C-alpha positions as CSV (number, residue, x, y, z in Angstrom):
1,T,48.1,30.7,-15.0
2,Y,44.4,31.3,-13.9
3,F,42.8,34.7,-14.6
4,W,39.6,35.0,-12.5
5,H,36.8,37.5,-13.3
6,Q,33.6,38.7,-11.8
7,N,31.1,40.2,-14.2
8,G,33.9,40.4,-16.8
9,S,36.3,42.3,-14.5
10,A,39.5,40.8,-13.2
11,V,39.5,39.9,-9.5
12,A,42.5,37.6,-9.0
13,T,45.3,35.7,-10.7
14,T,46.4,32.3,-9.4
15,T,48.7,29.5,-10.3
16,S,46.1,26.8,-9.2
17,G,42.6,26.1,-10.2
18,M,41.2,27.3,-6.9
19,L,39.8,30.8,-6.1
20,T,38.9,31.6,-2.5
21,I,36.9,34.7,-1.6
22,D,36.6,35.5,2.1
23,S,33.4,36.7,3.6
24,A,34.6,40.3,3.9
25,T,35.2,40.4,0.1
26,L,32.1,38.4,-1.1
27,L,29.7,41.3,-0.9
28,S,27.7,41.1,-4.1
29,S,26.2,38.6,-6.5
30,G,27.8,38.1,-9.8
31,A,28.9,35.9,-12.7
32,Y,32.3,34.3,-12.2
33,D,34.6,32.7,-14.8
34,V,38.3,31.9,-15.3
35,T,40.6,32.0,-18.3
36,V,43.4,29.4,-18.1
37,S,46.7,30.0,-20.0
38,N,49.9,28.1,-20.6
39,A,52.7,28.2,-23.1
40,F,50.6,26.7,-25.8
41,G,47.3,28.6,-25.6
42,T,44.4,30.1,-23.7
43,I,40.9,28.8,-23.0
44,P,38.0,30.5,-21.1
45,S,35.5,28.7,-18.8
46,Q,31.8,29.1,-18.8
47,Q,30.3,31.7,-16.4
48,V,29.0,30.5,-13.1
49,P,26.4,32.7,-11.3
50,V,26.9,33.2,-7.6
51,T,24.1,34.7,-5.5
52,V,24.9,36.4,-2.2
53,V,22.0,36.4,0.3
54,T,21.6,37.9,3.7
55,P,20.8,34.8,5.9
56,S,17.8,34.8,8.2
57,A,16.9,32.4,10.9
58,P,15.9,29.0,9.5
59,T,12.1,28.6,8.9
60,I,10.5,25.2,8.1
61,T,8.3,25.7,5.1
62,S,7.0,22.1,4.8
63,S,7.5,18.7,6.5
64,Q,6.6,15.1,5.7
65,G,6.4,12.1,8.0
66,F,6.3,13.8,11.4
67,Q,3.4,11.9,12.9
68,N,3.3,9.5,15.8
69,R,2.6,6.2,14.2
70,T,2.9,2.4,14.4
71,L,4.8,0.5,11.9
72,Y,5.9,-3.2,11.4
73,T,9.3,-4.7,11.1
74,G,10.5,-4.6,7.5
75,G,8.7,-1.3,6.8
76,T,10.1,2.1,6.0
77,L,10.4,5.2,8.0
78,S,10.6,8.4,5.9
79,M,10.8,11.9,7.2
80,A,11.8,15.2,5.6
81,V,11.7,19.0,6.0
82,T,12.0,21.9,3.6
83,A,13.4,25.1,5.0
84,S,14.4,28.7,4.1
85,G,17.0,30.9,5.7
86,G,20.2,30.2,3.8
87,G,23.2,28.1,4.8
88,V,21.0,25.7,6.7
89,K,22.6,22.6,8.3
90,Y,20.5,19.7,9.5
91,Q,20.9,17.2,12.3
92,W,18.5,14.3,13.1
93,Y,18.0,12.9,16.5
94,K,16.7,9.7,18.0
95,N,15.6,10.0,21.7
96,T,17.5,13.4,21.9
97,S,20.8,11.8,20.7
98,P,22.2,12.9,17.3
99,I,22.1,10.2,14.6
100,A,25.5,9.8,13.0
101,S,25.7,11.0,9.4
102,A,22.0,12.0,9.5
103,T,22.7,15.6,8.3
104,A,20.5,16.0,5.2
105,S,17.0,17.5,4.9
106,A,15.6,13.9,4.6
107,F,15.9,10.9,6.9
108,V,15.0,7.4,5.8
109,I,15.3,3.9,7.3
110,T,14.4,1.4,4.6
111,S,14.0,-1.9,6.6
112,L,12.8,-1.2,10.2
113,T,13.7,-3.4,13.1
114,T,12.5,-3.2,16.7
115,N,15.7,-1.3,17.5
116,D,14.4,1.6,15.4
117,A,11.5,2.4,17.8
118,G,11.8,5.7,19.4
119,S,11.3,9.5,19.3
120,Y,12.6,11.3,16.2
121,S,13.3,15.0,15.6
122,V,15.4,17.3,13.5
123,S,17.3,20.5,14.3
124,L,18.1,23.2,11.7
125,T,20.9,25.8,12.2
126,N,22.6,28.5,10.3
127,S,24.7,31.6,11.2
128,V,21.6,33.5,12.4
129,G,19.5,31.0,14.4
130,T,17.9,27.6,14.8
131,A,14.6,25.7,14.2
132,S,13.4,22.2,15.0
133,N,10.6,19.8,14.1
134,G,9.3,16.9,16.1
135,P,9.5,14.8,18.1
136,A,7.5,12.0,16.3
137,V,7.1,8.8,18.3
138,I,7.6,5.7,16.1
139,T,6.4,2.4,17.5
140,I,7.6,-0.9,15.9
141,L,5.1,-3.7,16.5
142,V,6.2,-7.4,16.9
143,P,3.1,-9.5,16.1
144,A,2.3,-12.5,18.3
145,A,3.7,-15.7,16.8
146,G,1.1,-17.5,14.6
147,S,-1.2,-14.5,14.4
148,Y,-2.7,-13.1,11.2
149,E,-0.4,-10.1,11.6
150,D,2.6,-12.4,11.9
151,L,1.7,-14.2,8.7
152,I,1.4,-10.9,6.8
153,V,4.7,-9.5,8.0
154,A,6.5,-12.8,7.2
155,S,5.2,-12.4,3.6
156,A,6.9,-9.0,3.4
157,P,4.2,-6.7,1.9
158,E,5.1,-3.6,-0.1
159,A,2.0,-2.0,1.5
160,W,-0.5,-3.0,4.1
161,W,-3.5,-0.8,4.8
162,R,-5.2,-2.1,7.9
163,L,-8.0,0.4,7.6
164,N,-8.1,0.7,11.4
165,E,-7.9,4.5,11.8
166,S,-10.1,6.2,14.3
167,P,-13.6,7.4,13.3
168,G,-13.4,10.8,11.5
169,A,-9.8,10.3,10.3
170,T,-8.9,11.4,6.8
171,N,-5.3,9.9,6.8
172,L,-5.1,6.4,5.4
173,W,-1.9,4.9,6.8
174,D,0.2,2.2,5.3
175,S,1.5,0.0,8.2
176,M,4.7,-0.5,6.2
177,G,5.2,3.3,6.0
178,R,5.6,3.5,2.2
179,H,2.3,4.3,0.6
180,D,0.1,6.5,2.8
181,G,-3.1,7.8,1.3
182,I,-6.3,9.7,2.3
183,Y,-10.0,9.1,2.7
184,T,-12.1,11.3,0.6
185,N,-15.6,11.6,-0.8
186,M,-16.3,12.5,-4.4
187,N,-19.5,14.3,-3.2
188,G,-17.8,16.3,-0.5
189,T,-19.6,14.4,2.3
190,V,-18.0,14.5,5.8
191,P,-16.9,12.1,7.1
192,P,-15.8,10.7,3.8
193,V,-15.7,7.0,5.0
194,V,-17.1,5.5,8.2
195,L,-14.3,4.1,10.2
196,G,-14.4,1.8,13.3
197,A,-16.6,-1.0,11.9
198,G,-16.0,-4.5,13.2
199,G,-13.0,-6.1,11.5
200,A,-12.5,-9.3,9.6
201,L,-10.1,-11.0,12.1
202,S,-11.7,-13.3,14.7
203,N,-10.8,-12.6,18.3
204,D,-9.1,-9.3,17.4
205,P,-10.3,-5.8,18.1
206,D,-8.8,-4.4,14.9
207,T,-11.4,-2.4,13.0
208,A,-12.4,-2.0,9.3
209,A,-13.6,0.7,7.0
210,S,-17.2,0.9,6.0
211,F,-18.4,2.2,2.6
212,D,-22.0,3.0,1.6
213,G,-21.7,3.5,-2.2
214,S,-22.3,7.2,-1.9
215,G,-18.8,8.4,-3.0
216,G,-16.5,7.7,-0.1
217,V,-13.2,6.0,-1.1
218,G,-9.6,5.6,0.0
219,V,-7.1,7.0,-2.4
220,I,-3.4,6.1,-2.5
221,P,-1.2,8.0,-4.9
222,Y,0.2,6.1,-7.9
223,S,3.5,4.2,-7.5
224,A,5.2,1.9,-9.9
225,R,5.9,-0.3,-6.8
226,L,2.2,-1.0,-6.5
227,N,1.9,-2.0,-10.2
228,P,5.0,-4.1,-10.9
229,M,5.3,-7.0,-13.5
230,K,4.7,-9.5,-10.7
231,F,2.4,-8.8,-7.7
232,T,-0.3,-10.1,-5.3
233,I,-3.2,-8.1,-3.9
234,E,-5.2,-9.4,-1.0
235,G,-8.0,-8.1,1.2
236,W,-11.1,-9.0,3.2
237,V,-14.5,-7.8,2.0
238,K,-18.0,-8.1,3.3
239,T,-21.3,-7.0,1.7
240,S,-25.0,-7.8,1.8
241,V,-25.4,-6.6,-1.8
242,T,-25.5,-9.5,-4.2
243,G,-26.8,-7.7,-7.3
244,G,-25.0,-5.2,-9.5
245,S,-21.3,-4.6,-9.9
246,I,-19.4,-3.2,-6.9
247,S,-15.6,-3.1,-6.4
248,P,-13.9,-3.2,-3.0
249,F,-10.4,-2.3,-4.3
250,S,-8.6,-1.7,-7.6
251,S,-5.7,-0.3,-9.5
252,S,-7.2,1.0,-12.7
253,Y,-7.3,4.1,-14.7
254,G,-8.5,5.5,-18.1
255,S,-11.2,4.7,-20.6
256,G,-10.6,1.0,-20.7
257,P,-9.7,1.2,-18.0
258,D,-6.1,-0.1,-17.9
259,G,-5.3,-2.2,-14.8
260,W,-7.4,-4.5,-12.7
261,W,-10.3,-4.4,-10.3
262,I,-12.1,-6.9,-8.0
263,E,-15.9,-6.8,-8.4
264,S,-19.1,-8.7,-7.7
265,I,-21.0,-10.1,-10.7
266,G,-24.3,-11.9,-10.2
267,G,-23.7,-12.7,-6.6
268,W,-20.1,-14.0,-7.2
269,W,-16.6,-12.5,-6.7
270,Y,-14.6,-12.0,-9.9
271,G,-11.5,-10.3,-11.1
272,N,-11.8,-7.9,-14.0
273,C,-9.5,-6.0,-16.4
274,S,-9.7,-4.3,-19.8
275,A,-9.3,-7.8,-21.4
276,G,-12.3,-9.2,-19.6
277,Y,-13.3,-10.8,-16.3
278,F,-11.6,-13.8,-14.8
279,G,-12.1,-16.3,-11.9
280,N,-15.0,-18.4,-10.9
281,N,-15.3,-20.1,-14.3
282,N,-18.8,-21.6,-14.6
283,N,-19.2,-21.1,-10.8
284,V,-16.9,-24.0,-10.1
285,N,-15.3,-22.3,-7.1
286,T,-18.3,-22.3,-4.7
287,A,-16.2,-20.4,-2.2
288,A,-16.5,-17.4,-4.6
289,Q,-20.2,-17.0,-4.0
290,I,-21.1,-14.0,-2.0
291,A,-22.5,-14.9,1.4
292,P,-24.4,-11.8,2.5
293,G,-23.0,-10.3,5.6
294,Q,-20.0,-12.7,5.7
295,W,-16.3,-11.9,5.2
296,S,-14.6,-13.1,2.1
297,H,-10.9,-13.3,1.5
298,I,-10.0,-12.0,-2.0
299,V,-6.5,-12.6,-3.5
300,L,-5.4,-11.6,-7.0
301,T,-2.0,-12.7,-8.4
302,Y,-0.4,-11.3,-11.5
303,D,2.7,-12.5,-13.4
304,A,3.2,-10.7,-16.8
305,A,5.3,-13.7,-18.0
306,Q,3.1,-16.5,-16.8
307,V,2.5,-19.0,-19.7
308,I,-0.2,-21.6,-19.5
309,G,-0.9,-23.9,-22.5
310,G,1.4,-21.8,-24.7
311,N,-0.4,-18.5,-24.0
312,V,0.3,-15.7,-21.6
313,Y,-2.3,-15.7,-18.8
314,P,-1.1,-13.4,-16.0
315,Y,-4.1,-13.3,-13.6
316,I,-5.3,-15.8,-11.1
317,L,-8.1,-15.2,-8.5
318,Y,-8.4,-16.9,-5.1
319,V,-11.5,-16.5,-2.9
320,N,-11.4,-17.9,0.6
321,G,-8.2,-19.7,-0.1
322,Q,-9.6,-21.5,-3.2
323,T,-9.1,-20.9,-7.0
324,D,-11.0,-22.4,-9.9
325,G,-7.8,-22.1,-12.0
326,Y,-9.5,-19.9,-14.5
327,V,-6.9,-17.4,-15.8
328,W,-7.1,-14.5,-18.2
329,G,-5.0,-12.9,-20.9
330,A,-2.7,-10.0,-20.6
331,A,-4.0,-6.4,-20.2
332,N,-2.2,-3.1,-19.7
333,L,-1.3,-2.3,-16.1
334,N,-2.3,0.9,-14.5
335,A,0.5,3.3,-15.2
336,V,-0.9,6.6,-14.0
337,G,-3.9,6.4,-11.6
338,P,-4.1,5.9,-7.8
339,F,-4.8,2.7,-5.9
340,I,-8.4,2.9,-4.8
341,I,-10.1,1.2,-1.9
342,G,-13.9,1.3,-2.1
343,G,-14.4,1.5,-5.8
344,R,-13.0,1.0,-9.3
345,G,-10.4,3.7,-10.3
346,L,-11.5,5.6,-13.3
347,N,-10.0,9.0,-14.2
348,A,-9.1,12.5,-12.9
349,A,-12.6,13.8,-13.4
350,T,-14.3,10.8,-11.8
351,I,-12.0,9.3,-9.2
352,A,-14.0,6.0,-9.1
353,D,-17.1,4.2,-10.1
354,R,-18.7,0.8,-9.2
355,L,-18.6,2.1,-5.6
356,F,-18.5,-0.5,-2.9
357,N,-21.3,-1.0,-0.3
358,G,-20.0,-2.9,2.7
359,Q,-16.8,-3.3,4.7
360,V,-13.2,-3.7,3.6
361,D,-10.3,-4.7,5.8
362,E,-6.6,-5.7,5.7
363,V,-5.7,-4.7,2.1
364,A,-2.1,-5.7,1.2
365,V,0.1,-5.5,-1.9
366,Y,3.1,-7.8,-2.4
367,G,5.8,-7.4,-5.1
368,R,5.7,-11.1,-5.9
369,V,3.3,-13.9,-6.6
370,L,2.1,-15.7,-3.5
371,G,1.7,-19.4,-3.9
372,Q,-1.6,-21.2,-3.1
373,A,-0.3,-22.6,0.2
374,E,0.7,-19.1,1.3
375,V,-2.7,-17.7,0.2
376,Q,-4.5,-20.5,2.2
377,S,-2.4,-19.8,5.3
378,H,-3.4,-16.2,5.2
379,F,-7.1,-17.1,4.9
380,N,-6.9,-19.6,7.7
381,G,-4.9,-17.1,9.8
382,R,-8.0,-14.9,10.1
383,F,-9.5,-17.5,12.5
384,G,-6.5,-17.8,14.9
385,S,-6.4,-20.8,17.2
386,T,-9.7,-20.4,19.1
387,T,-12.5,-19.9,16.5
388,A,-15.1,-22.6,16.7
389,P,-16.4,-24.0,13.4
390,Y,-19.3,-22.2,11.7
391,F,-21.3,-22.8,8.6
392,I,-21.8,-20.5,5.6
393,G,-25.3,-20.9,4.2
394,A,-27.9,-23.5,5.1
395,F,-29.2,-26.9,3.8
396,L,-32.5,-27.0,2.0
397,P,-34.9,-29.9,2.2
398,Q,-35.0,-32.1,-0.9
399,T,-37.6,-34.4,-2.2
400,V,-36.4,-37.0,-4.8
401,T,-37.7,-40.1,-6.4
402,V,-36.2,-43.5,-5.8
403,G,-32.9,-44.1,-7.8
404,K,-32.1,-40.4,-8.1
405,V,-28.8,-38.8,-6.9
406,L,-28.8,-36.7,-3.7
407,N,-26.1,-34.0,-3.4
408,Y,-25.3,-32.0,-0.3
409,S,-22.3,-29.7,0.2
410,T,-21.3,-27.3,2.9
411,T,-18.8,-24.5,3.6
412,V,-17.5,-24.3,7.1
413,Y,-14.8,-22.0,8.5
414,G,-12.9,-21.8,11.8
415,S,-9.6,-22.6,13.4
416,T,-7.7,-25.5,11.8
417,P,-7.2,-28.4,11.9
418,M,-10.8,-29.3,11.5
419,T,-12.8,-32.5,11.0
420,L,-16.2,-33.0,9.3
421,Q,-18.6,-35.9,9.8
422,W,-22.0,-36.4,8.0
423,Y,-24.9,-38.0,9.7
424,K,-28.2,-39.7,8.8
425,G,-30.5,-39.0,11.6
426,S,-28.1,-39.3,14.6
427,T,-25.9,-42.0,13.1
428,P,-22.6,-41.1,11.6
429,I,-22.2,-42.2,7.9
430,S,-19.0,-44.2,7.4
431,G,-16.4,-42.5,5.3
432,A,-18.5,-39.3,4.9
433,T,-15.9,-36.8,6.2
434,S,-15.4,-34.3,3.4
435,S,-17.3,-31.1,2.7
436,S,-19.6,-32.8,0.1
437,Y,-21.8,-35.9,0.4
């Protein structure tokens, strides 16, 4: 036998564990409990508070994800609303048709396909009225086969900030839909970052973000998915500053700070962490030298369990598809701070230091280690199939004495495959077909 109470007073006795109170009887809030009795004893339940409210028409108090935007296949669509009013029911729509089972305050598609393109909205109803939000038009891009975008999508990034927002924008969009951020300026300058600069990709109108070292940065909130035990970071950077230490992107925080950052040191690109800098050991990777005003492709891989020569060396740095193989010991990963584009993340008081001066484009994070062949394919993908060869740097005249050694080397970029041929005067030198002679 079940003895039901409201605020300690008996309200019903039943022979089952269910009490139903109709709307005409449920007029006031109170604390409900039940005492259950059989031939062998009696036991009381805990009290459960019930609050009776007078419903009002639904009002949306906040919303997330309701923007027209372009995403790529494999990305995530996430939308949500918070509402007041009482007794609110939700229904999500695609192109004005209700989506089956989409009846919660949030709506998520975790792996987008082209079939998910469309116009999305939500309707809220209760006994008093209705409200709605949207529509938001979602475009799902299919990259051209063999394009740089096609290569990146095939590698399945966790996040991909193309940095191609319109001038004056403050939203920093992740093209995979998972890790959106903002452009801000630590000095309060408007606009915080200059957008619309010429991008890194040849024969592609996609634009880049330009930083002047005065305090403008891109800030993406911390996520463990951007700092896993295995990851790859890549991006394109360009600067004419060869002195000092400037960082195009980082995930670091604290007094050490913990985490990693890419930076320039003495006219070369390096990786750095609280355990010390790595990459470009003794300048053996000549591709890592900063060519003023030229784009460089920077890739950092991390595997916390990577053992080389009996020691744990998690970091490897690639510049323009090449690595010197110089690795570095373990350091604590960033566990608190945001991902920063345009500087080295520091702390809550000073968002970043080592502020970048130049352009940054196509920054991506992968939750795995990319192999060297994949890194090189991304680097070569920048040039597409119609970029003529061009040289980085120039030769210098040399005067040597008889019997001495003459060394020349060159860096040349463009669409692959590519052939090289050295000449003396106008005569080709037999067998001289590599980048060094």
